PDB file of N, CA, C and O in Angstrom:
ATOM      1  N   UNK A   1      -3.553 -36.520  -5.131  1.00  0.00           N
ATOM      2  CA  UNK A   1      -2.875 -35.227  -5.159  1.00  0.00           C
ATOM      3  C   UNK A   1      -2.226 -35.067  -6.519  1.00  0.00           C
ATOM      4  O   UNK A   1      -1.574 -35.999  -6.989  1.00  0.00           O
ATOM      5  N   UNK A   2      -2.385 -33.870  -7.201  1.00  0.00           N
ATOM      6  CA  UNK A   2      -1.782 -33.651  -8.498  1.00  0.00           C
ATOM      7  C   UNK A   2      -0.267 -33.682  -8.411  1.00  0.00           C
ATOM      8  O   UNK A   2       0.326 -33.286  -7.407  1.00  0.00           O
ATOM      9  N   UNK A   3       0.340 -34.156  -9.475  1.00  0.00           N
ATOM     10  CA  UNK A   3       1.795 -34.243  -9.544  1.00  0.00           C
ATOM     11  C   UNK A   3       2.397 -32.872  -9.816  1.00  0.00           C
ATOM     12  O   UNK A   3       1.834 -32.087 -10.578  1.00  0.00           O
ATOM     13  N   UNK A   4       3.527 -32.583  -9.206  1.00  0.00           N
ATOM     14  CA  UNK A   4       4.257 -31.348  -9.455  1.00  0.00           C
ATOM     15  C   UNK A   4       5.031 -31.502 -10.754  1.00  0.00           C
ATOM     16  O   UNK A   4       5.646 -32.537 -11.010  1.00  0.00           O
ATOM     17  N   UNK A   5       4.993 -30.476 -11.554  1.00  0.00           N
ATOM     18  CA  UNK A   5       5.683 -30.494 -12.836  1.00  0.00           C
ATOM     19  C   UNK A   5       6.994 -29.729 -12.713  1.00  0.00           C
ATOM     20  O   UNK A   5       7.076 -28.741 -11.984  1.00  0.00           O
ATOM     21  N   UNK A   6       8.022 -30.189 -13.428  1.00  0.00           N
ATOM     22  CA  UNK A   6       9.299 -29.492 -13.388  1.00  0.00           C
ATOM     23  C   UNK A   6       9.253 -28.234 -14.244  1.00  0.00           C
ATOM     24  O   UNK A   6      10.063 -27.327 -14.054  1.00  0.00           O
ATOM     25  N   UNK A   7       8.314 -28.169 -15.186  1.00  0.00           N
ATOM     26  CA  UNK A   7       8.142 -27.016 -16.058  1.00  0.00           C
ATOM     27  C   UNK A   7       7.156 -26.041 -15.407  1.00  0.00           C
ATOM     28  O   UNK A   7       6.189 -26.463 -14.773  1.00  0.00           O
ATOM     29  N   UNK A   8       7.402 -24.753 -15.564  1.00  0.00           N
ATOM     30  CA  UNK A   8       6.493 -23.763 -15.012  1.00  0.00           C
ATOM     31  C   UNK A   8       5.168 -23.837 -15.760  1.00  0.00           C
ATOM     32  O   UNK A   8       5.140 -23.736 -16.987  1.00  0.00           O
ATOM     33  N   UNK A   9       4.067 -24.013 -15.026  1.00  0.00           N
ATOM     34  CA  UNK A   9       2.769 -24.118 -15.688  1.00  0.00           C
ATOM     35  C   UNK A   9       2.280 -22.761 -16.182  1.00  0.00           C
ATOM     36  O   UNK A   9       2.707 -21.719 -15.685  1.00  0.00           O
ATOM     37  N   UNK A  10       1.382 -22.785 -17.163  1.00  0.00           N
ATOM     38  CA  UNK A  10       0.755 -21.544 -17.606  1.00  0.00           C
ATOM     39  C   UNK A  10      -0.165 -21.057 -16.488  1.00  0.00           C
ATOM     40  O   UNK A  10      -0.428 -21.779 -15.526  1.00  0.00           O
ATOM     41  N   UNK A  11      -0.641 -19.844 -16.627  1.00  0.00           N
ATOM     42  CA  UNK A  11      -1.554 -19.286 -15.630  1.00  0.00           C
ATOM     43  C   UNK A  11      -2.777 -20.182 -15.471  1.00  0.00           C
ATOM     44  O   UNK A  11      -3.196 -20.498 -14.357  1.00  0.00           O
ATOM     45  N   UNK A  12      -3.338 -20.582 -16.603  1.00  0.00           N
ATOM     46  CA  UNK A  12      -4.549 -21.408 -16.571  1.00  0.00           C
ATOM     47  C   UNK A  12      -4.283 -22.768 -15.921  1.00  0.00           C
ATOM     48  O   UNK A  12      -5.105 -23.262 -15.149  1.00  0.00           O
ATOM     49  N   UNK A  13      -3.142 -23.365 -16.233  1.00  0.00           N
ATOM     50  CA  UNK A  13      -2.787 -24.650 -15.630  1.00  0.00           C
ATOM     51  C   UNK A  13      -2.585 -24.508 -14.125  1.00  0.00           C
ATOM     52  O   UNK A  13      -3.028 -25.354 -13.349  1.00  0.00           O
ATOM     53  N   UNK A  14      -1.913 -23.434 -13.720  1.00  0.00           N
ATOM     54  CA  UNK A  14      -1.658 -23.198 -12.299  1.00  0.00           C
ATOM     55  C   UNK A  14      -2.970 -22.998 -11.550  1.00  0.00           C
ATOM     56  O   UNK A  14      -3.143 -23.532 -10.454  1.00  0.00           O
ATOM     57  N   UNK A  15      -3.898 -22.232 -12.131  1.00  0.00           N
ATOM     58  CA  UNK A  15      -5.187 -22.006 -11.485  1.00  0.00           C
ATOM     59  C   UNK A  15      -5.980 -23.309 -11.372  1.00  0.00           C
ATOM     60  O   UNK A  15      -6.595 -23.578 -10.340  1.00  0.00           O
ATOM     61  N   UNK A  16      -5.963 -24.111 -12.428  1.00  0.00           N
ATOM     62  CA  UNK A  16      -6.680 -25.390 -12.393  1.00  0.00           C
ATOM     63  C   UNK A  16      -6.097 -26.307 -11.324  1.00  0.00           C
ATOM     64  O   UNK A  16      -6.834 -26.980 -10.603  1.00  0.00           O
ATOM     65  N   UNK A  17      -4.773 -26.330 -11.228  1.00  0.00           N
ATOM     66  CA  UNK A  17      -4.143 -27.178 -10.211  1.00  0.00           C
ATOM     67  C   UNK A  17      -4.448 -26.660  -8.809  1.00  0.00           C
ATOM     68  O   UNK A  17      -4.677 -27.447  -7.892  1.00  0.00           O
ATOM     69  N   UNK A  18      -4.453 -25.332  -8.641  1.00  0.00           N
ATOM     70  CA  UNK A  18      -4.801 -24.755  -7.343  1.00  0.00           C
ATOM     71  C   UNK A  18      -6.219 -25.155  -6.940  1.00  0.00           C
ATOM     72  O   UNK A  18      -6.462 -25.540  -5.796  1.00  0.00           O
ATOM     73  N   UNK A  19      -7.149 -25.062  -7.884  1.00  0.00           N
ATOM     74  CA  UNK A  19      -8.536 -25.438  -7.594  1.00  0.00           C
ATOM     75  C   UNK A  19      -8.620 -26.908  -7.186  1.00  0.00           C
ATOM     76  O   UNK A  19      -9.351 -27.265  -6.262  1.00  0.00           O
ATOM     77  N   UNK A  20      -7.872 -27.744  -7.875  1.00  0.00           N
ATOM     78  CA  UNK A  20      -7.859 -29.166  -7.564  1.00  0.00           C
ATOM     79  C   UNK A  20      -7.281 -29.413  -6.164  1.00  0.00           C
ATOM     80  O   UNK A  20      -7.802 -30.225  -5.399  1.00  0.00           O
ATOM     81  N   UNK A  21      -6.206 -28.704  -5.850  1.00  0.00           N
ATOM     82  CA  UNK A  21      -5.595 -28.838  -4.521  1.00  0.00           C
ATOM     83  C   UNK A  21      -6.570 -28.425  -3.427  1.00  0.00           C
ATOM     84  O   UNK A  21      -6.683 -29.100  -2.404  1.00  0.00           O
ATOM     85  N   UNK A  22      -7.265 -27.329  -3.640  1.00  0.00           N
ATOM     86  CA  UNK A  22      -8.226 -26.852  -2.643  1.00  0.00           C
ATOM     87  C   UNK A  22      -9.329 -27.885  -2.436  1.00  0.00           C
ATOM     88  O   UNK A  22      -9.689 -28.204  -1.303  1.00  0.00           O
ATOM     89  N   UNK A  23      -9.858 -28.401  -3.534  1.00  0.00           N
ATOM     90  CA  UNK A  23     -10.914 -29.420  -3.424  1.00  0.00           C
ATOM     91  C   UNK A  23     -10.417 -30.643  -2.662  1.00  0.00           C
ATOM     92  O   UNK A  23     -11.119 -31.176  -1.802  1.00  0.00           O
ATOM     93  N   UNK A  24      -9.208 -31.082  -2.982  1.00  0.00           N
ATOM     94  CA  UNK A  24      -8.634 -32.250  -2.312  1.00  0.00           C
ATOM     95  C   UNK A  24      -8.464 -31.993  -0.820  1.00  0.00           C
ATOM     96  O   UNK A  24      -8.797 -32.842   0.007  1.00  0.00           O
ATOM     97  N   UNK A  25      -7.945 -30.821  -0.484  1.00  0.00           N
ATOM     98  CA  UNK A  25      -7.706 -30.508   0.928  1.00  0.00           C
ATOM     99  C   UNK A  25      -9.015 -30.319   1.693  1.00  0.00           C
ATOM    100  O   UNK A  25      -9.104 -30.664   2.871  1.00  0.00           O
ATOM    101  N   UNK A  26     -10.030 -29.769   1.021  1.00  0.00           N
ATOM    102  CA  UNK A  26     -11.308 -29.541   1.691  1.00  0.00           C
ATOM    103  C   UNK A  26     -12.018 -30.845   2.044  1.00  0.00           C
ATOM    104  O   UNK A  26     -12.869 -30.864   2.933  1.00  0.00           O
ATOM    105  N   UNK A  27     -11.680 -31.920   1.364  1.00  0.00           N
ATOM    106  CA  UNK A  27     -12.297 -33.208   1.667  1.00  0.00           C
ATOM    107  C   UNK A  27     -11.859 -33.716   3.036  1.00  0.00           C
ATOM    108  O   UNK A  27     -12.556 -34.519   3.657  1.00  0.00           O
ATOM    109  N   UNK A  28     -10.709 -33.249   3.506  1.00  0.00           N
ATOM    110  CA  UNK A  28     -10.245 -33.584   4.847  1.00  0.00           C
ATOM    111  C   UNK A  28      -9.750 -35.012   5.025  1.00  0.00           C
ATOM    112  O   UNK A  28      -9.674 -35.507   6.150  1.00  0.00           O
ATOM    113  N   UNK A  29      -9.417 -35.668   3.937  1.00  0.00           N
ATOM    114  CA  UNK A  29      -8.989 -37.059   4.026  1.00  0.00           C
ATOM    115  C   UNK A  29      -7.482 -37.240   3.904  1.00  0.00           C
ATOM    116  O   UNK A  29      -6.993 -38.370   3.934  1.00  0.00           O
ATOM    117  N   UNK A  30      -6.743 -36.154   3.768  1.00  0.00           N
ATOM    118  CA  UNK A  30      -5.294 -36.243   3.630  1.00  0.00           C
ATOM    119  C   UNK A  30      -4.625 -36.309   4.990  1.00  0.00           C
ATOM    120  O   UNK A  30      -5.135 -35.786   5.980  1.00  0.00           O
ATOM    121  N   UNK A  31      -3.473 -36.964   5.017  1.00  0.00           N
ATOM    122  CA  UNK A  31      -2.672 -36.950   6.239  1.00  0.00           C
ATOM    123  C   UNK A  31      -2.064 -35.562   6.398  1.00  0.00           C
ATOM    124  O   UNK A  31      -2.104 -34.745   5.479  1.00  0.00           O
ATOM    125  N   UNK A  32      -1.512 -35.311   7.554  1.00  0.00           N
ATOM    126  CA  UNK A  32      -0.868 -34.019   7.808  1.00  0.00           C
ATOM    127  C   UNK A  32       0.259 -33.794   6.802  1.00  0.00           C
ATOM    128  O   UNK A  32       0.398 -32.701   6.254  1.00  0.00           O
ATOM    129  N   UNK A  33       1.051 -34.817   6.563  1.00  0.00           N
ATOM    130  CA  UNK A  33       2.170 -34.700   5.625  1.00  0.00           C
ATOM    131  C   UNK A  33       1.683 -34.389   4.205  1.00  0.00           C
ATOM    132  O   UNK A  33       2.249 -33.535   3.523  1.00  0.00           O
ATOM    133  N   UNK A  34       0.632 -35.086   3.768  1.00  0.00           N
ATOM    134  CA  UNK A  34       0.078 -34.834   2.436  1.00  0.00           C
ATOM    135  C   UNK A  34      -0.516 -33.428   2.352  1.00  0.00           C
ATOM    136  O   UNK A  34      -0.378 -32.755   1.331  1.00  0.00           O
ATOM    137  N   UNK A  35      -1.168 -32.991   3.412  1.00  0.00           N
ATOM    138  CA  UNK A  35      -1.740 -31.644   3.452  1.00  0.00           C
ATOM    139  C   UNK A  35      -0.653 -30.587   3.341  1.00  0.00           C
ATOM    140  O   UNK A  35      -0.811 -29.598   2.626  1.00  0.00           O
ATOM    141  N   UNK A  36       0.454 -30.799   4.051  1.00  0.00           N
ATOM    142  CA  UNK A  36       1.560 -29.848   3.984  1.00  0.00           C
ATOM    143  C   UNK A  36       2.157 -29.789   2.582  1.00  0.00           C
ATOM    144  O   UNK A  36       2.503 -28.712   2.096  1.00  0.00           O
ATOM    145  N   UNK A  37       2.279 -30.954   1.928  1.00  0.00           N
ATOM    146  CA  UNK A  37       2.796 -30.982   0.556  1.00  0.00           C
ATOM    147  C   UNK A  37       1.867 -30.238  -0.386  1.00  0.00           C
ATOM    148  O   UNK A  37       2.323 -29.497  -1.256  1.00  0.00           O
ATOM    149  N   UNK A  38       0.565 -30.431  -0.216  1.00  0.00           N
ATOM    150  CA  UNK A  38      -0.418 -29.713  -1.037  1.00  0.00           C
ATOM    151  C   UNK A  38      -0.326 -28.206  -0.783  1.00  0.00           C
ATOM    152  O   UNK A  38      -0.378 -27.403  -1.715  1.00  0.00           O
ATOM    153  N   UNK A  39      -0.191 -27.837   0.487  1.00  0.00           N
ATOM    154  CA  UNK A  39      -0.089 -26.421   0.834  1.00  0.00           C
ATOM    155  C   UNK A  39       1.153 -25.801   0.206  1.00  0.00           C
ATOM    156  O   UNK A  39       1.087 -24.713  -0.366  1.00  0.00           O
ATOM    157  N   UNK A  40       2.288 -26.495   0.314  1.00  0.00           N
ATOM    158  CA  UNK A  40       3.539 -25.992  -0.273  1.00  0.00           C
ATOM    159  C   UNK A  40       3.394 -25.814  -1.784  1.00  0.00           C
ATOM    160  O   UNK A  40       3.825 -24.803  -2.338  1.00  0.00           O
ATOM    161  N   UNK A  41       2.787 -26.796  -2.447  1.00  0.00           N
ATOM    162  CA  UNK A  41       2.575 -26.697  -3.894  1.00  0.00           C
ATOM    163  C   UNK A  41       1.648 -25.522  -4.202  1.00  0.00           C
ATOM    164  O   UNK A  41       1.851 -24.804  -5.181  1.00  0.00           O
ATOM    165  N   UNK A  42       0.645 -25.332  -3.373  1.00  0.00           N
ATOM    166  CA  UNK A  42      -0.274 -24.210  -3.560  1.00  0.00           C
ATOM    167  C   UNK A  42       0.423 -22.868  -3.461  1.00  0.00           C
ATOM    168  O   UNK A  42       0.113 -21.948  -4.217  1.00  0.00           O
ATOM    169  N   UNK A  43       1.359 -22.750  -2.539  1.00  0.00           N
ATOM    170  CA  UNK A  43       2.122 -21.506  -2.393  1.00  0.00           C
ATOM    171  C   UNK A  43       2.931 -21.240  -3.665  1.00  0.00           C
ATOM    172  O   UNK A  43       2.961 -20.114  -4.160  1.00  0.00           O
ATOM    173  N   UNK A  44       3.583 -22.273  -4.189  1.00  0.00           N
ATOM    174  CA  UNK A  44       4.369 -22.131  -5.419  1.00  0.00           C
ATOM    175  C   UNK A  44       3.464 -21.709  -6.575  1.00  0.00           C
ATOM    176  O   UNK A  44       3.806 -20.807  -7.340  1.00  0.00           O
ATOM    177  N   UNK A  45       2.319 -22.359  -6.697  1.00  0.00           N
ATOM    178  CA  UNK A  45       1.391 -22.035  -7.781  1.00  0.00           C
ATOM    179  C   UNK A  45       0.832 -20.619  -7.644  1.00  0.00           C
ATOM    180  O   UNK A  45       0.660 -19.912  -8.637  1.00  0.00           O
ATOM    181  N   UNK A  46       0.553 -20.214  -6.413  1.00  0.00           N
ATOM    182  CA  UNK A  46       0.053 -18.860  -6.176  1.00  0.00           C
ATOM    183  C   UNK A  46       1.090 -17.819  -6.593  1.00  0.00           C
ATOM    184  O   UNK A  46       0.753 -16.812  -7.215  1.00  0.00           O
ATOM    185  N   UNK A  47       2.335 -18.065  -6.250  1.00  0.00           N
ATOM    186  CA  UNK A  47       3.407 -17.137  -6.638  1.00  0.00           C
ATOM    187  C   UNK A  47       3.561 -17.089  -8.154  1.00  0.00           C
ATOM    188  O   UNK A  47       3.806 -16.025  -8.721  1.00  0.00           O
ATOM    189  N   UNK A  48       3.417 -18.236  -8.809  1.00  0.00           N
ATOM    190  CA  UNK A  48       3.477 -18.284 -10.273  1.00  0.00           C
ATOM    191  C   UNK A  48       2.365 -17.421 -10.864  1.00  0.00           C
ATOM    192  O   UNK A  48       2.609 -16.622 -11.768  1.00  0.00           O
ATOM    193  N   UNK A  49       1.154 -17.581 -10.355  1.00  0.00           N
ATOM    194  CA  UNK A  49       0.018 -16.798 -10.852  1.00  0.00           C
ATOM    195  C   UNK A  49       0.231 -15.305 -10.608  1.00  0.00           C
ATOM    196  O   UNK A  49      -0.050 -14.486 -11.483  1.00  0.00           O
ATOM    197  N   UNK A  50       0.721 -14.954  -9.437  1.00  0.00           N
ATOM    198  CA  UNK A  50       0.968 -13.545  -9.126  1.00  0.00           C
ATOM    199  C   UNK A  50       1.994 -12.946 -10.079  1.00  0.00           C
ATOM    200  O   UNK A  50       1.837 -11.807 -10.519  1.00  0.00           O
ATOM    201  N   UNK A  51       3.038 -13.697 -10.401  1.00  0.00           N
ATOM    202  CA  UNK A  51       4.075 -13.209 -11.311  1.00  0.00           C
ATOM    203  C   UNK A  51       3.514 -13.003 -12.713  1.00  0.00           C
ATOM    204  O   UNK A  51       3.803 -11.996 -13.360  1.00  0.00           O
ATOM    205  N   UNK A  52       2.714 -13.954 -13.178  1.00  0.00           N
ATOM    206  CA  UNK A  52       2.113 -13.838 -14.510  1.00  0.00           C
ATOM    207  C   UNK A  52       1.196 -12.619 -14.562  1.00  0.00           C
ATOM    208  O   UNK A  52       1.211 -11.872 -15.540  1.00  0.00           O
ATOM    209  N   UNK A  53       0.404 -12.417 -13.522  1.00  0.00           N
ATOM    210  CA  UNK A  53      -0.492 -11.261 -13.484  1.00  0.00           C
ATOM    211  C   UNK A  53       0.288  -9.947 -13.434  1.00  0.00           C
ATOM    212  O   UNK A  53      -0.107  -8.963 -14.059  1.00  0.00           O
ATOM    213  N   UNK A  54       1.375  -9.935 -12.701  1.00  0.00           N
ATOM    214  CA  UNK A  54       2.215  -8.731 -12.619  1.00  0.00           C
ATOM    215  C   UNK A  54       2.794  -8.393 -13.993  1.00  0.00           C
ATOM    216  O   UNK A  54       2.799  -7.232 -14.403  1.00  0.00           O
ATOM    217  N   UNK A  55       3.280  -9.415 -14.699  1.00  0.00           N
ATOM    218  CA  UNK A  55       3.832  -9.195 -16.032  1.00  0.00           C
ATOM    219  C   UNK A  55       2.758  -8.718 -17.009  1.00  0.00           C
ATOM    220  O   UNK A  55       3.013  -7.852 -17.846  1.00  0.00           O
ATOM    221  N   UNK A  56       1.569  -9.283 -16.899  1.00  0.00           N
ATOM    222  CA  UNK A  56       0.464  -8.853 -17.765  1.00  0.00           C
ATOM    223  C   UNK A  56       0.103  -7.398 -17.488  1.00  0.00           C
ATOM    224  O   UNK A  56      -0.161  -6.630 -18.412  1.00  0.00           O
ATOM    225  N   UNK A  57       0.094  -7.029 -16.223  1.00  0.00           N
ATOM    226  CA  UNK A  57      -0.210  -5.652 -15.859  1.00  0.00           C
ATOM    227  C   UNK A  57       0.840  -4.696 -16.434  1.00  0.00           C
ATOM    228  O   UNK A  57       0.499  -3.616 -16.916  1.00  0.00           O
ATOM    229  N   UNK A  58       2.109  -5.090 -16.382  1.00  0.00           N
ATOM    230  CA  UNK A  58       3.172  -4.260 -16.940  1.00  0.00           C
ATOM    231  C   UNK A  58       2.984  -4.082 -18.447  1.00  0.00           C
ATOM    232  O   UNK A  58       3.144  -2.980 -18.971  1.00  0.00           O
ATOM    233  N   UNK A  59       2.645  -5.165 -19.137  1.00  0.00           N
ATOM    234  CA  UNK A  59       2.426  -5.086 -20.584  1.00  0.00           C
ATOM    235  C   UNK A  59       1.275  -4.150 -20.903  1.00  0.00           C
ATOM    236  O   UNK A  59       1.353  -3.353 -21.838  1.00  0.00           O
ATOM    237  N   UNK A  60       0.203  -4.251 -20.121  1.00  0.00           N
ATOM    238  CA  UNK A  60      -0.963  -3.386 -20.343  1.00  0.00           C
ATOM    239  C   UNK A  60      -0.595  -1.927 -20.119  1.00  0.00           C
ATOM    240  O   UNK A  60      -1.009  -1.058 -20.886  1.00  0.00           O
ATOM    241  N   UNK A  61       0.171  -1.652 -19.086  1.00  0.00           N
ATOM    242  CA  UNK A  61       0.588  -0.278 -18.812  1.00  0.00           C
ATOM    243  C   UNK A  61       1.444   0.260 -19.956  1.00  0.00           C
ATOM    244  O   UNK A  61       1.290   1.413 -20.358  1.00  0.00           O
ATOM    245  N   UNK A  62       2.336  -0.564 -20.473  1.00  0.00           N
ATOM    246  CA  UNK A  62       3.190  -0.141 -21.587  1.00  0.00           C
ATOM    247  C   UNK A  62       2.343   0.121 -22.822  1.00  0.00           C
ATOM    248  O   UNK A  62       2.508   1.142 -23.490  1.00  0.00           O
ATOM    249  N   UNK A  63       1.435  -0.801 -23.125  1.00  0.00           N
ATOM    250  CA  UNK A  63       0.615  -0.684 -24.329  1.00  0.00           C
ATOM    251  C   UNK A  63      -0.412   0.434 -24.246  1.00  0.00           C
ATOM    252  O   UNK A  63      -0.769   1.019 -25.268  1.00  0.00           O
ATOM    253  N   UNK A  64      -0.888   0.738 -23.056  1.00  0.00           N
ATOM    254  CA  UNK A  64      -1.931   1.746 -22.922  1.00  0.00           C
ATOM    255  C   UNK A  64      -1.385   3.144 -22.662  1.00  0.00           C
ATOM    256  O   UNK A  64      -2.152   4.087 -22.470  1.00  0.00           O
ATOM    257  N   UNK A  65      -0.081   3.276 -22.656  1.00  0.00           N
ATOM    258  CA  UNK A  65       0.525   4.586 -22.466  1.00  0.00           C
ATOM    259  C   UNK A  65       0.167   5.450 -23.668  1.00  0.00           C
ATOM    260  O   UNK A  65       0.526   5.117 -24.797  1.00  0.00           O
ATOM    261  N   UNK A  66      -0.537   6.555 -23.438  1.00  0.00           N
ATOM    262  CA  UNK A  66      -1.024   7.401 -24.527  1.00  0.00           C
ATOM    263  C   UNK A  66      -0.044   8.482 -24.950  1.00  0.00           C
ATOM    264  O   UNK A  66      -0.412   9.363 -25.727  1.00  0.00           O
ATOM    265  N   UNK A  67       1.167   8.445 -24.476  1.00  0.00           N
ATOM    266  CA  UNK A  67       2.140   9.469 -24.812  1.00  0.00           C
ATOM    267  C   UNK A  67       2.960   8.999 -26.016  1.00  0.00           C
ATOM    268  O   UNK A  67       3.873   8.189 -25.852  1.00  0.00           O
ATOM    269  N   UNK A  68       2.653   9.491 -27.228  1.00  0.00           N
ATOM    270  CA  UNK A  68       3.370   9.025 -28.415  1.00  0.00           C
ATOM    271  C   UNK A  68       4.838   9.427 -28.432  1.00  0.00           C
ATOM    272  O   UNK A  68       5.620   8.845 -29.185  1.00  0.00           O
ATOM    273  N   UNK A  69       5.231  10.400 -27.628  1.00  0.00           N
ATOM    274  CA  UNK A  69       6.619  10.855 -27.595  1.00  0.00           C
ATOM    275  C   UNK A  69       7.454  10.097 -26.554  1.00  0.00           C
ATOM    276  O   UNK A  69       8.654  10.335 -26.418  1.00  0.00           O
ATOM    277  N   UNK A  70       6.819   9.206 -25.839  1.00  0.00           N
ATOM    278  CA  UNK A  70       7.540   8.475 -24.793  1.00  0.00           C
ATOM    279  C   UNK A  70       8.518   7.488 -25.411  1.00  0.00           C
ATOM    280  O   UNK A  70       8.254   6.891 -26.454  1.00  0.00           O
ATOM    281  N   UNK A  71       9.650   7.334 -24.742  1.00  0.00           N
ATOM    282  CA  UNK A  71      10.634   6.355 -25.195  1.00  0.00           C
ATOM    283  C   UNK A  71      10.113   4.959 -24.897  1.00  0.00           C
ATOM    284  O   UNK A  71       9.528   4.706 -23.844  1.00  0.00           O
ATOM    285  N   UNK A  72      10.336   4.066 -25.841  1.00  0.00           N
ATOM    286  CA  UNK A  72       9.957   2.682 -25.634  1.00  0.00           C
ATOM    287  C   UNK A  72      10.987   1.997 -24.756  1.00  0.00           C
ATOM    288  O   UNK A  72      12.192   2.181 -24.928  1.00  0.00           O
ATOM    289  N   UNK A  73      10.505   1.215 -23.826  1.00  0.00           N
ATOM    290  CA  UNK A  73      11.401   0.470 -22.952  1.00  0.00           C
ATOM    291  C   UNK A  73      11.187  -1.007 -23.189  1.00  0.00           C
ATOM    292  O   UNK A  73      10.044  -1.453 -23.295  1.00  0.00           O
ATOM    293  N   UNK A  74      12.265  -1.783 -23.276  1.00  0.00           N
ATOM    294  CA  UNK A  74      12.085  -3.215 -23.478  1.00  0.00           C
ATOM    295  C   UNK A  74      11.418  -3.858 -22.269  1.00  0.00           C
ATOM    296  O   UNK A  74      11.696  -3.506 -21.122  1.00  0.00           O
ATOM    297  N   UNK A  75      10.547  -4.794 -22.547  1.00  0.00           N
ATOM    298  CA  UNK A  75       9.892  -5.526 -21.483  1.00  0.00           C
ATOM    299  C   UNK A  75      10.701  -6.780 -21.218  1.00  0.00           C
ATOM    300  O   UNK A  75      10.921  -7.584 -22.124  1.00  0.00           O
ATOM    301  N   UNK A  76      11.143  -6.953 -19.993  1.00  0.00           N
ATOM    302  CA  UNK A  76      11.949  -8.119 -19.648  1.00  0.00           C
ATOM    303  C   UNK A  76      11.038  -9.242 -19.194  1.00  0.00           C
ATOM    304  O   UNK A  76      10.323  -9.123 -18.199  1.00  0.00           O
ATOM    305  N   UNK A  77      11.077 -10.317 -19.927  1.00  0.00           N
ATOM    306  CA  UNK A  77      10.282 -11.491 -19.595  1.00  0.00           C
ATOM    307  C   UNK A  77      11.144 -12.431 -18.772  1.00  0.00           C
ATOM    308  O   UNK A  77      12.294 -12.685 -19.131  1.00  0.00           O
ATOM    309  N   UNK A  78      10.612 -12.950 -17.678  1.00  0.00           N
ATOM    310  CA  UNK A  78      11.391 -13.782 -16.768  1.00  0.00           C
ATOM    311  C   UNK A  78      11.560 -15.208 -17.244  1.00  0.00           C
ATOM    312  O   UNK A  78      12.247 -15.995 -16.592  1.00  0.00           O
ATOM    313  N   UNK A  79      10.948 -15.563 -18.372  1.00  0.00           N
ATOM    314  CA  UNK A  79      11.056 -16.947 -18.868  1.00  0.00           C
ATOM    315  C   UNK A  79      12.341 -17.174 -19.598  1.00  0.00           C
ATOM    316  O   UNK A  79      12.592 -18.279 -20.078  1.00  0.00           O
TER     317      UNK A  79
END
């Protein structure tokens, strides 16, 4: 089972770890306790990925706004 990191992983790292967790769980050789730990880690990683995608979508919306007279709004990064 991959180790949990105290630092927030990048999107790519989170996706790679999620894929690894899925492969490990699909093998069916984990105990119930290990499976639950993998599932919990997967939930955390999924939320991380969702947040990164949400922030990327916000940036794209800001950058693709075609109204040159619009007021610029600061983008708040959660990091």
